[in-house]
RODO-2510 file (C-alpha; in nm, 4 decimals, decimal comma):
residues 405
     n   res          X          Y          Z
     1     x     0,0000     0,0000     0,0000
     2     x     0,2834     0,2368     0,0836
     3     x     0,4482     0,1792    -0,2522
     4     x     0,1194     0,2540    -0,4285
     5     x     0,0863     0,5815    -0,2376
     6     x     0,4445     0,6743    -0,3160
     7     x     0,3912     0,5994    -0,6837
     8     x     0,0692     0,7996    -0,6925
     9     x     0,2293     1,0901    -0,5079
    10     x     0,5199     1,0837    -0,7501
    11     x     0,2853     1,0985    -1,0478
    12     x     0,0881     1,3871    -0,8980
    13     x     0,4051     1,5844    -0,8197
    14     x     0,5421     1,5110    -1,1662
    15     x     0,2213     1,6244    -1,3374
    16     x     0,2011     1,9412    -1,1271
    17     x     0,5645     2,0174    -1,1967
    18     x     0,5202     1,9758    -1,5715
    19     x     0,2065     2,1919    -1,5608
    20     x     0,3928     2,4747    -1,3888
    21     x     0,6804     2,4395    -1,6356
    22     x     0,4486     2,4497    -1,9381
    23     x     0,2624     2,7499    -1,7986
    24     x     0,5961     2,9243    -1,7515
    25     x     0,6832     2,8590    -2,1151
    26     x     0,3411     2,9788    -2,2250
    27     x     0,3672     3,3103    -2,0453
    28     x     0,7326     3,3580    -2,1347
    29     x     0,7103     3,2849    -2,5060
    30     x     0,3411     3,2959    -2,5946
    31     x     0,2064     3,5726    -2,3766
    32     x     0,3079     3,8667    -2,5873
    33     x     0,0469     4,1377    -2,6285
    34     x     0,2592     4,3328    -2,8748
    35     x     0,0369     4,4879    -3,1342
    36     x     0,1318     4,6611    -3,4535
    37     x    -0,0747     4,8953    -3,6678
    38     x    -0,3591     4,8111    -3,9040
    39     x    -0,3361     4,4373    -3,9348
    40     x     0,0312     4,3942    -3,8516
    41     x     0,1339     4,2136    -3,5374
    42     x     0,4315     4,4075    -3,4089
    43     x     0,5873     4,5776    -3,1078
    44     x     0,4534     4,9350    -3,1073
    45     x     0,7985     5,0814    -3,0639
    46     x     0,9386     4,8806    -3,3542
    47     x     1,1834     4,6731    -3,1536
    48     x     1,2240     4,3223    -3,0169
    49     x     1,4326     4,2222    -2,7177
    50     x     1,7377     4,0077    -2,7817
    51     x     2,0597     3,9563    -2,5949
    52     x     2,3793     4,1076    -2,7400
    53     x     2,4772     3,7691    -2,8829
    54     x     2,1414     3,7387    -3,0562
    55     x     2,0108     3,4820    -2,8077
    56     x     1,6523     3,5357    -2,6977
    57     x     1,6098     3,7030    -2,3609
    58     x     1,4293     3,4107    -2,2029
    59     x     1,7337     3,1916    -2,2632
    60     x     1,9714     3,4232    -2,0784
    61     x     1,7635     3,5649    -1,7948
    62     x     2,0307     3,5930    -1,5286
    63     x     1,9541     3,8380    -1,2508
    64     x     2,2148     4,0904    -1,1455
    65     x     2,1918     4,3850    -0,9056
    66     x     2,0793     4,7065    -1,0696
    67     x     2,2987     5,0020    -0,9840
    68     x     2,0478     5,2573    -0,8561
    69     x     2,0024     5,4770    -0,5576
    70     x     1,7386     5,3979    -0,2975
    71     x     1,3985     5,4928    -0,4270
    72     x     1,2093     5,7670    -0,2510
    73     x     0,9039     5,9493    -0,3832
    74     x     1,0222     6,2265    -0,6188
    75     x     0,9112     6,5781    -0,5408
    76     x     0,7949     6,8657    -0,7572
    77     x     0,6651     7,2142    -0,6830
    78     x     0,3052     7,1793    -0,5577
    79     x     0,0500     7,3241    -0,7965
    80     x     0,2974     7,3739    -1,0797
    81     x     0,1901     7,2463    -1,4194
    82     x     0,3778     7,1711    -1,7425
    83     x     0,2659     7,2331    -2,0992
    84     x     0,2297     6,8627    -2,1687
    85     x     0,0164     6,5983    -2,3376
    86     x    -0,0282     6,2223    -2,3704
    87     x     0,0286     6,0996    -2,7280
    88     x    -0,1358     5,7761    -2,8411
    89     x    -0,1073     5,6049    -3,1790
    90     x    -0,3943     5,3564    -3,1940
    91     x    -0,6343     5,1655    -3,4168
    92     x    -1,0101     5,1587    -3,3821
    93     x    -1,0155     4,7887    -3,2942
    94     x    -0,7593     4,8455    -3,0153
    95     x    -1,0142     5,0465    -2,8188
    96     x    -1,0743     4,8082    -2,5321
    97     x    -0,7087     4,7136    -2,4787
    98     x    -0,6313     5,0841    -2,4814
    99     x    -0,9240     5,1604    -2,2543
   100     x    -0,7880     4,9311    -1,9851
   101     x    -0,4482     5,0999    -2,0066
   102     x    -0,6055     5,4446    -1,9868
   103     x    -0,8096     5,3468    -1,6828
   104     x    -0,4882     5,2463    -1,5048
   105     x    -0,3079     5,5627    -1,6124
   106     x    -0,5943     5,7735    -1,4853
   107     x    -0,6192     5,5834    -1,1571
   108     x    -0,2446     5,5821    -1,0954
   109     x    -0,1722     5,9394    -1,2066
   110     x    -0,3853     6,1578    -1,4264
   111     x    -0,7018     6,1804    -1,2181
   112     x    -0,5003     6,4207    -1,0016
   113     x    -0,3519     6,6250    -1,2875
   114     x    -0,5963     6,6083    -1,5818
   115     x    -0,3423     6,6363    -1,8631
   116     x    -0,4909     6,6257    -2,2156
   117     x    -0,4670     6,3437    -2,4712
   118     x    -0,3995     6,3421    -2,8448
   119     x    -0,5020     6,0247    -3,0317
   120     x    -0,3547     5,9679    -3,3784
   121     x    -0,4522     5,7233    -3,6526
   122     x    -0,3822     5,6949    -4,0260
   123     x    -0,7541     5,6215    -4,0718
   124     x    -1,0420     5,8196    -3,9168
   125     x    -1,1397     5,7198    -3,5652
   126     x    -1,4922     5,5819    -3,5461
   127     x    -1,7605     5,7193    -3,3145
   128     x    -1,7310     5,4322    -3,0667
   129     x    -1,3596     5,4932    -3,0223
   130     x    -1,4111     5,8639    -2,9677
   131     x    -1,6990     5,8183    -2,7260
   132     x    -1,5316     5,5550    -2,5099
   133     x    -1,1875     5,7198    -2,5059
   134     x    -1,3357     6,0547    -2,4043
   135     x    -1,5387     5,8903    -2,1278
   136     x    -1,2403     5,7080    -1,9756
   137     x    -0,9972     5,9982    -1,9397
   138     x    -1,0130     6,3092    -1,7235
   139     x    -0,8299     6,5522    -1,9515
   140     x    -0,9383     6,7055    -2,2801
   141     x    -0,9115     6,4789    -2,5856
   142     x    -0,8289     6,5453    -2,9504
   143     x    -0,8432     6,2978    -3,2391
   144     x    -0,6079     6,3472    -3,5316
   145     x    -0,5619     6,1948    -3,8761
   146     x    -0,2056     6,1234    -3,9889
   147     x    -0,1249     6,2927    -4,3234
   148     x    -0,0801     6,0446    -4,6075
   149     x     0,2703     6,1737    -4,6812
   150     x     0,3715     6,0711    -4,3290
   151     x     0,2420     5,7157    -4,3770
   152     x     0,3546     5,6200    -4,7282
   153     x     0,6659     5,5614    -4,9357
   154     x     0,8665     5,8765    -5,0142
   155     x     0,9515     5,9332    -5,3801
   156     x     1,3170     5,8289    -5,3515
   157     x     1,2496     5,4793    -5,2197
   158     x     1,3158     5,1942    -5,4639
   159     x     1,0088     4,9771    -5,4107
   160     x     1,1764     4,6701    -5,5586
   161     x     1,4693     4,7107    -5,3232
   162     x     1,2284     4,7591    -5,0320
   163     x     1,0447     4,4389    -5,1262
   164     x     1,3767     4,2544    -5,1459
   165     x     1,4629     4,3863    -4,7996
   166     x     1,1380     4,2533    -4,6570
   167     x     1,1986     3,9165    -4,8208
   168     x     1,5495     3,9043    -4,6775
   169     x     1,4039     3,9491    -4,3284
   170     x     1,1132     3,7082    -4,3778
   171     x     1,2355     3,4893    -4,0927
   172     x     1,2835     3,7861    -3,8571
   173     x     0,9869     3,8810    -3,6459
   174     x     0,7862     4,1520    -3,8280
   175     x     1,0511     4,1536    -4,1000
   176     x     0,8075     4,1156    -4,3940
   177     x     0,5651     4,3893    -4,2821
   178     x     0,5145     4,7122    -4,4754
   179     x     0,2785     4,8845    -4,2312
   180     x     0,5219     4,8152    -3,9498
   181     x     0,7852     5,0159    -4,1335
   182     x     0,5468     5,3050    -4,1964
   183     x     0,4710     5,3116    -3,8244
   184     x     0,8387     5,3181    -3,7285
   185     x     0,9145     5,5954    -3,9760
   186     x     0,6167     5,7993    -3,8505
   187     x     0,7240     5,7641    -3,4870
   188     x     1,0812     5,8527    -3,5811
   189     x     1,0202     6,1634    -3,7841
   190     x     0,6655     6,2940    -3,7993
   191     x     0,4384     6,2571    -3,4974
   192     x     0,5829     6,5654    -3,3271
   193     x     0,4974     6,7760    -3,6336
   194     x     0,1266     6,6990    -3,6132
   195     x    -0,0771     7,0212    -3,5733
   196     x    -0,2541     6,8862    -3,2646
   197     x     0,0820     6,8746    -3,0833
   198     x     0,2064     7,2166    -3,1929
   199     x     0,1096     7,3900    -2,8688
   200     x     0,2811     7,1423    -2,6340
   201     x     0,6336     7,1216    -2,4960
   202     x     0,6364     6,7746    -2,3330
   203     x     0,4784     6,4443    -2,4312
   204     x     0,4197     6,1078    -2,2681
   205     x     0,3802     5,8243    -2,5146
   206     x     0,1182     5,5626    -2,4257
   207     x     0,0428     5,2356    -2,6076
   208     x    -0,2585     5,0009    -2,6026
   209     x    -0,2400     4,6945    -2,3762
   210     x     0,0165     4,8259    -2,1288
   211     x    -0,0037     4,8255    -1,7505
   212     x     0,0839     5,1006    -1,5045
   213     x     0,1559     4,9180    -1,1800
   214     x     0,2526     5,1926    -0,9329
   215     x     0,0900     5,5070    -0,7985
   216     x     0,2474     5,8249    -0,9350
   217     x     0,1763     6,0964    -0,6807
   218     x     0,3995     6,3632    -0,8352
   219     x     0,4064     6,5193    -1,1808
   220     x     0,6708     6,3590    -1,4091
   221     x     0,6275     6,6415    -1,6606
   222     x     0,7117     6,9039    -1,3986
   223     x     0,9904     6,6801    -1,2682
   224     x     1,1436     6,6883    -1,6182
   225     x     1,0896     7,0622    -1,6502
   226     x     1,2362     7,1593    -1,3130
   227     x     1,5525     6,9549    -1,3744
   228     x     1,5989     7,0472    -1,7417
   229     x     1,5575     6,6824    -1,8427
   230     x     1,5012     6,6087    -2,2104
   231     x     1,4237     6,2349    -2,2221
   232     x     1,2833     5,9827    -1,9749
   233     x     1,2555     5,6027    -1,9958
   234     x     1,1655     5,2947    -1,7920
   235     x     1,3160     5,0039    -1,9920
   236     x     1,6217     4,9639    -2,2154
   237     x     1,6873     4,6631    -2,4383
   238     x     1,8909     4,5373    -2,7349
   239     x     1,7713     4,5485    -3,0947
   240     x     1,7829     4,2580    -3,3440
   241     x     2,1092     4,3099    -3,5376
   242     x     1,9703     4,2236    -3,8831
   243     x     1,7062     4,4950    -3,8619
   244     x     1,9590     4,7772    -3,8160
   245     x     2,2488     4,6437    -4,0212
   246     x     2,3533     4,9848    -4,1594
   247     x     2,1959     5,2199    -3,9033
   248     x     2,5215     5,2773    -3,7141
   249     x     2,7231     5,3383    -4,0314
   250     x     2,4591     5,5864    -4,1477
   251     x     2,4659     5,7561    -3,8070
   252     x     2,8466     5,7800    -3,8109
   253     x     2,8293     5,9325    -4,1592
   254     x     2,5885     6,1928    -4,0214
   255     x     2,8248     6,2778    -3,7349
   256     x     3,1161     6,3071    -3,9776
   257     x     2,9176     6,5468    -4,1951
   258     x     2,7769     6,7456    -3,9022
   259     x     3,0196     6,7394    -3,6094
   260     x     2,8653     7,0670    -3,4907
   261     x     2,5494     6,8802    -3,3915
   262     x     2,7199     6,6362    -3,1538
   263     x     2,7028     6,7500    -2,7922
   264     x     3,0012     6,7589    -2,5574
   265     x     2,9487     6,5902    -2,3123
   266     x     2,7350     6,3186    -2,4747
   267     x     2,6157     5,9645    -2,4040
   268     x     2,7671     5,7935    -2,7085
   269     x     2,9691     5,5739    -2,4756
   270     x     2,6442     5,3944    -2,3891
   271     x     2,5719     5,2807    -2,7469
   272     x     2,9214     5,1840    -2,8660
   273     x     3,0880     4,8450    -2,8362
   274     x     3,4363     4,9556    -2,7362
   275     x     3,5916     4,6336    -2,8634
   276     x     3,4722     4,6784    -3,2213
   277     x     3,3474     5,0363    -3,2519
   278     x     3,0112     4,9037    -3,3675
   279     x     2,6648     4,9804    -3,2346
   280     x     2,6055     4,7633    -2,9279
   281     x     2,2271     4,7617    -3,0042
   282     x     2,1272     4,9351    -2,6785
   283     x     1,8181     5,1527    -2,6960
   284     x     1,5450     5,2960    -2,4767
   285     x     1,2173     5,1092    -2,5255
   286     x     1,0146     5,3885    -2,6760
   287     x     0,6634     5,2542    -2,6203
   288     x     0,7140     5,4365    -2,2910
   289     x     0,8902     5,7689    -2,3159
   290     x     0,8423     6,1079    -2,1577
   291     x     1,0353     6,3721    -2,3438
   292     x     1,0677     6,7334    -2,4488
   293     x     0,9130     6,7804    -2,7913
   294     x     1,1651     7,0532    -2,8651
   295     x     1,4384     6,7894    -2,8751
   296     x     1,2648     6,6231    -3,1697
   297     x     1,1733     6,9551    -3,3304
   298     x     1,5327     7,0797    -3,3108
   299     x     1,7427     7,1510    -3,6177
   300     x     1,9902     6,8762    -3,5316
   301     x     1,7298     6,6055    -3,4780
   302     x     1,5488     6,7037    -3,7973
   303     x     1,8792     6,6916    -3,9858
   304     x     1,9497     6,3470    -3,8390
   305     x     1,6082     6,2108    -3,9325
   306     x     1,6318     6,3538    -4,2850
   307     x     1,9733     6,1878    -4,3241
   308     x     1,8304     5,8524    -4,2148
   309     x     1,5191     5,8945    -4,4256
   310     x     1,7198     5,9626    -4,7402
   311     x     1,9265     5,6511    -4,6745
   312     x     1,6077     5,4444    -4,6893
   313     x     1,6790     5,2091    -4,4001
   314     x     1,3268     5,2360    -4,2615
   315     x     1,2153     5,0383    -4,5689
   316     x     1,5259     4,8587    -4,6963
   317     x     1,5982     4,7223    -4,3499
   318     x     1,3643     4,7658    -4,0518
   319     x     1,4896     5,0627    -3,8538
   320     x     1,2736     5,1292    -3,5496
   321     x     1,1978     5,4558    -3,3746
   322     x     1,3437     5,3167    -3,0503
   323     x     1,7047     5,2895    -3,1762
   324     x     1,6623     5,6110    -3,3765
   325     x     1,5473     5,8094    -3,0710
   326     x     1,8190     5,6463    -2,8612
   327     x     2,1050     5,7189    -3,1004
   328     x     1,9816     6,0772    -3,1257
   329     x     1,9822     6,1025    -2,7469
   330     x     2,3334     5,9571    -2,7388
   331     x     2,4592     6,2228    -2,9791
   332     x     2,2643     6,5213    -2,8535
   333     x     2,2174     6,4770    -2,4785
   334     x     2,4305     6,4571    -2,1670
   335     x     2,3727     6,1783    -1,9186
   336     x     2,2154     6,4245    -1,6733
   337     x     1,9543     6,5229    -1,9358
   338     x     1,8191     6,1652    -1,9519
   339     x     1,6212     6,0176    -1,6650
   340     x     1,5458     5,6595    -1,5633
   341     x     1,1952     5,6596    -1,4120
   342     x     1,2612     5,3636    -1,1872
   343     x     0,9666     5,4609    -0,9664
   344     x     0,7130     5,4269    -1,2524
   345     x     0,5905     5,0684    -1,2647
   346     x     0,5316     4,9799    -1,6287
   347     x     0,4569     4,6543    -1,8079
   348     x     0,4288     4,5791    -2,1776
   349     x     0,3965     4,2188    -2,2869
   350     x     0,6263     4,0050    -2,0691
   351     x     0,8699     4,2894    -2,0036
   352     x     0,8307     4,5304    -1,7173
   353     x     0,9958     4,7847    -1,4967
   354     x     0,9124     4,7412    -1,1297
   355     x     1,0684     4,9533    -0,8536
   356     x     1,3278     4,7649    -0,6487
   357     x     1,2903     4,9757    -0,3342
   358     x     1,1021     4,7444    -0,0963
   359     x     0,9259     5,0106     0,1119
   360     x     0,8314     5,2190    -0,1907
   361     x     0,7113     4,9116    -0,3751
   362     x     0,4930     4,7877    -0,0894
   363     x     0,3345     5,1288    -0,0420
   364     x     0,2762     5,2168    -0,4071
   365     x     0,2860     4,9184    -0,6410
   366     x     0,1353     4,5838    -0,7307
   367     x     0,4315     4,4389    -0,9209
   368     x     0,7154     4,2015    -0,8322
   369     x     1,0520     4,3766    -0,8532
   370     x     1,2246     4,0434    -0,9150
   371     x     1,0529     4,0298    -1,2531
   372     x     1,1882     4,3676    -1,3618
   373     x     1,3653     4,3273    -1,6951
   374     x     1,6185     4,5912    -1,5931
   375     x     1,7677     4,3398    -1,3485
   376     x     1,8869     4,1186    -1,6337
   377     x     2,2526     4,1196    -1,7319
   378     x     2,1858     4,1620    -2,1036
   379     x     1,9734     4,4757    -2,0793
   380     x     2,1348     4,8174    -2,0918
   381     x     1,9975     5,0140    -1,7973
   382     x     2,2770     4,9274    -1,5553
   383     x     2,5424     5,0433    -1,8017
   384     x     2,3540     5,3662    -1,8621
   385     x     2,3355     5,4429    -1,4914
   386     x     2,7102     5,3899    -1,4566
   387     x     2,7863     5,6658    -1,7087
   388     x     2,9431     5,9832    -1,5799
   389     x     2,7449     6,3047    -1,6397
   390     x     3,0653     6,4427    -1,7909
   391     x     3,1160     6,1476    -2,0268
   392     x     3,2231     6,2574    -2,3746
   393     x     3,2927     5,9738    -2,6171
   394     x     3,4776     6,0274    -2,9454
   395     x     3,3761     5,7639    -3,2002
   396     x     3,6722     5,8481    -3,4243
   397     x     3,9400     5,7842    -3,1648
   398     x     3,7226     5,5388    -2,9659
   399     x     3,8257     5,7215    -2,6514
   400     x     3,6187     5,8579    -2,3673
   401     x     3,7102     6,1496    -2,1473
   402     x     3,5283     6,3540    -1,8897
   403     x     3,4448     6,7104    -1,9778
   404     x     3,5084     6,9522    -1,6926
   405     x     3,2312     7,2105    -1,6802
***
């Protein structure tokens, strides 16, 4: 009888163990809620997480301490308000996934501050979308149509070459998609020119099907303004090498032609592999970003985007707005102009940022800090935080020195 019980117990434990293992695989590899635009399944910031060696993240998830200071609630001047807006690129059929995200954003933050929203689409929003979106949020809402010239092939693109590029990447996730490329190009070079955004200085980008997991009891827009910050992020990852094969060369050509646009100090050290001089694929995950619109409207950023656009890599390869924004930040911003919002709990798909400060987390959040992607060795946040504010990297000499101010 004892042997029968032991055998039965063994089977039960084995079955439960396999069930847990299979569920883990399901949520790790099959739980993605990434959504593209108009029929294309894709990450909204045009990027996919891989390790530097090209191995998928789930195969190399080794935790390591994140180099950060102890988290305490940030402070801003009470009653002060920034000239800011939420920007959302969405489809009509994404309404309910977006609605859930907006409810969380309102509950966690905006019900106290009532910042406005601008919704953008390359097709007209339907009445249901407008009615539900306006009912969910506390701030004013505007619905904008993307101009056709911002969501189509420019005249200089060789369509046959673009088709060949998609075919070459047919085995890369989202590699064959045309609409995905239009989305990435729009987010890289055009959204900030939309007339509905003309009056604003700061934006917070929000995507459908994301989670905000911590209370935000201060104003991140004012926090950026009072500290002269230009760009804020929660997650940094590596891009798929094949999708940006010539992006670094094109960026170096731009710097060679326009050395006057490169800031000193800068954060180029963060994006360069010092062993080879190549792009190390690090970028800020741009489906969450809080930034100063004037950075993107600046002469130097516009010149950079135009240089990339003429090169055609948005269509011939699969350049995403995340590496484009990140390389621009590396060239144009000091380390102390970029902020890691560690206190903002944020989840998209299986990747999330969750505050590691135990007391702060328990009082403000409903996420597990041990699941934070920024704790992994192959993400880039730790290396960014180690940068000196005076870091000034020269890509020609491959040397870094600190600028004394």
